[in-house]
C-alpha positions as CSV (number, residue, x, y, z in Angstrom):
1,Q,0.0,0.0,0.0
2,E,1.2,3.4,-0.8
3,A,0.5,7.1,-0.4
4,E,2.4,9.6,-2.5
5,V,2.7,13.3,-2.5
6,A,4.4,15.8,-4.8
7,V,6.3,18.7,-3.3
8,P,7.9,21.6,-5.2
9,I,11.3,20.4,-6.5
10,A,13.2,23.0,-4.5
11,S,11.8,21.5,-1.3
12,G,12.4,17.9,-2.2
13,R,15.5,17.1,-0.2
14,K,14.2,18.8,3.0
15,A,10.8,17.1,2.6
16,V,12.4,13.7,2.2
17,E,14.5,14.3,5.4
18,E,11.5,15.4,7.3
19,Y,9.5,12.4,6.1
20,G,12.3,10.2,7.7
21,A,12.1,12.2,10.9
22,L,8.3,11.9,11.0
23,V,8.5,8.1,10.7
24,R,11.1,7.9,13.5
25,Q,9.2,10.4,15.7
26,H,5.9,8.5,15.5
27,G,7.4,5.0,15.5
28,M,5.6,4.3,12.2
29,H,6.0,0.9,10.7
30,V,7.5,1.3,7.2
31,N,8.8,-1.9,5.6
32,V,9.3,-0.9,2.0
33,P,11.9,1.5,0.6
34,T,10.7,5.0,-0.1
35,E,10.4,5.9,-3.7
36,I,11.6,9.3,-4.8
37,R,11.0,10.5,-8.4
38,F,10.9,13.8,-10.2
39,S,8.7,15.3,-12.9
40,G,8.5,18.4,-14.9
41,A,5.6,20.9,-14.7
42,D,2.5,20.2,-16.8
43,D,-0.7,21.9,-17.6
44,V,-3.2,19.2,-16.4
45,F,-5.6,20.8,-13.9
46,L,-5.6,18.0,-11.4
47,S,-2.0,17.0,-11.7
48,P,0.3,17.2,-8.7
49,G,2.8,18.8,-11.1
50,Y,0.4,21.5,-12.3
51,K,2.6,24.4,-13.4
52,E,5.6,23.4,-11.3
53,D,8.4,20.9,-11.3
54,V,7.9,18.4,-8.4
55,C,9.6,15.8,-6.4
56,Y,7.3,12.8,-5.7
57,I,7.7,11.0,-2.4
58,G,6.1,7.6,-1.9
59,G,5.3,6.3,1.6
60,Y,4.8,2.5,1.6
61,N,3.8,-0.3,3.9
62,A,3.5,-3.9,2.8
63,I,1.3,-4.9,5.7
64,Y,-2.2,-3.5,6.0
65,M,-3.1,-2.6,9.6
66,E,-6.7,-1.6,10.5
67,G,-6.8,2.0,11.8
68,D,-3.3,2.8,10.6
69,T,-2.8,6.5,10.5
70,F,0.5,6.4,8.6
71,Y,-0.9,7.5,5.2
72,E,-3.0,10.4,6.4
73,L,-0.2,11.7,8.7
74,F,2.4,11.4,6.0
75,C,0.3,13.3,3.5
76,S,-1.0,16.0,5.9
77,D,2.4,16.6,7.4
78,L,4.1,17.3,4.0
79,E,1.0,19.3,2.9
80,S,1.3,21.6,5.9
81,R,5.1,22.0,5.6
82,Y,5.6,22.1,1.9
83,G,2.3,22.6,0.1
84,A,2.5,18.9,-1.0
85,R,-0.2,17.7,-3.4
86,R,-1.6,14.2,-2.8
87,H,-1.7,11.5,-5.5
88,W,-5.3,10.9,-6.5
89,G,-5.1,7.1,-6.9
90,K,-3.3,6.1,-3.8
91,M,-4.0,5.9,0.0
92,A,-5.3,9.1,1.6
93,P,-6.5,10.9,-1.6
94,P,-7.5,14.5,-1.3
95,N,-11.0,15.4,-0.1
96,R,-12.7,18.6,-1.3
97,A,-11.2,21.0,1.2
98,I,-7.7,19.7,0.5
99,A,-8.2,19.7,-3.3
100,L,-9.4,23.3,-3.1
101,R,-6.4,24.3,-1.0
102,T,-3.6,22.5,-2.8
103,F,-4.6,22.0,-6.4
104,P,-4.7,25.5,-8.2
105,G,-6.4,24.0,-11.3
106,F,-9.2,22.4,-9.3
107,P,-11.8,25.2,-9.9
108,Q,-11.2,25.0,-13.7
109,F,-11.6,21.2,-13.6
110,E,-14.9,21.6,-11.8
111,E,-16.1,23.8,-14.7
112,V,-15.1,21.1,-17.2
113,R,-16.7,18.3,-15.1
114,R,-20.0,20.3,-14.9
115,E,-20.0,20.9,-18.6
116,F,-19.5,17.2,-19.5
117,D,-21.6,15.6,-16.6
118,P,-23.9,18.3,-15.3
119,D,-26.2,15.8,-13.5
120,G,-23.4,13.7,-11.9
121,V,-24.4,10.6,-13.8
122,F,-20.8,9.3,-13.6
123,A,-20.2,10.2,-10.0
124,N,-19.6,7.7,-7.2
125,A,-19.6,8.6,-3.4
126,Y,-16.1,10.0,-3.5
127,I,-16.8,12.1,-6.6
128,R,-20.0,13.4,-5.1
129,E,-18.1,14.6,-2.0
130,L,-15.1,15.9,-3.9
131,F,-17.3,18.1,-6.2
132,A,-20.1,18.8,-3.7
133,L,-22.8,17.2,-5.9
């Protein structure tokens, strides 16, 4: 299982170091190496790399533990310190408040979504919450 965030590339090294400190401070169980990758800026409204070069940091755990707070803490800590943007398809995806705060292209994407699916026909529970349908 994995959560992943993207931080501005200039903050990448410090964010990785602080991730390590967070794991040690909270005694988190991490049993898979952390993946670090880099990506150039793009123009995709919901991309973690929207309009800025980013460093992706992946937080992994190979054993699922009921009630594990690791993924949420990992994401929220790096969000608050570095403006990290969460990966949409991994553990602890953004909710509406987080998406509005951390994804600058989110309002534009909402307009596109309304245009193509005004009645929310293709929405599931997560999408309904995310777009306040």
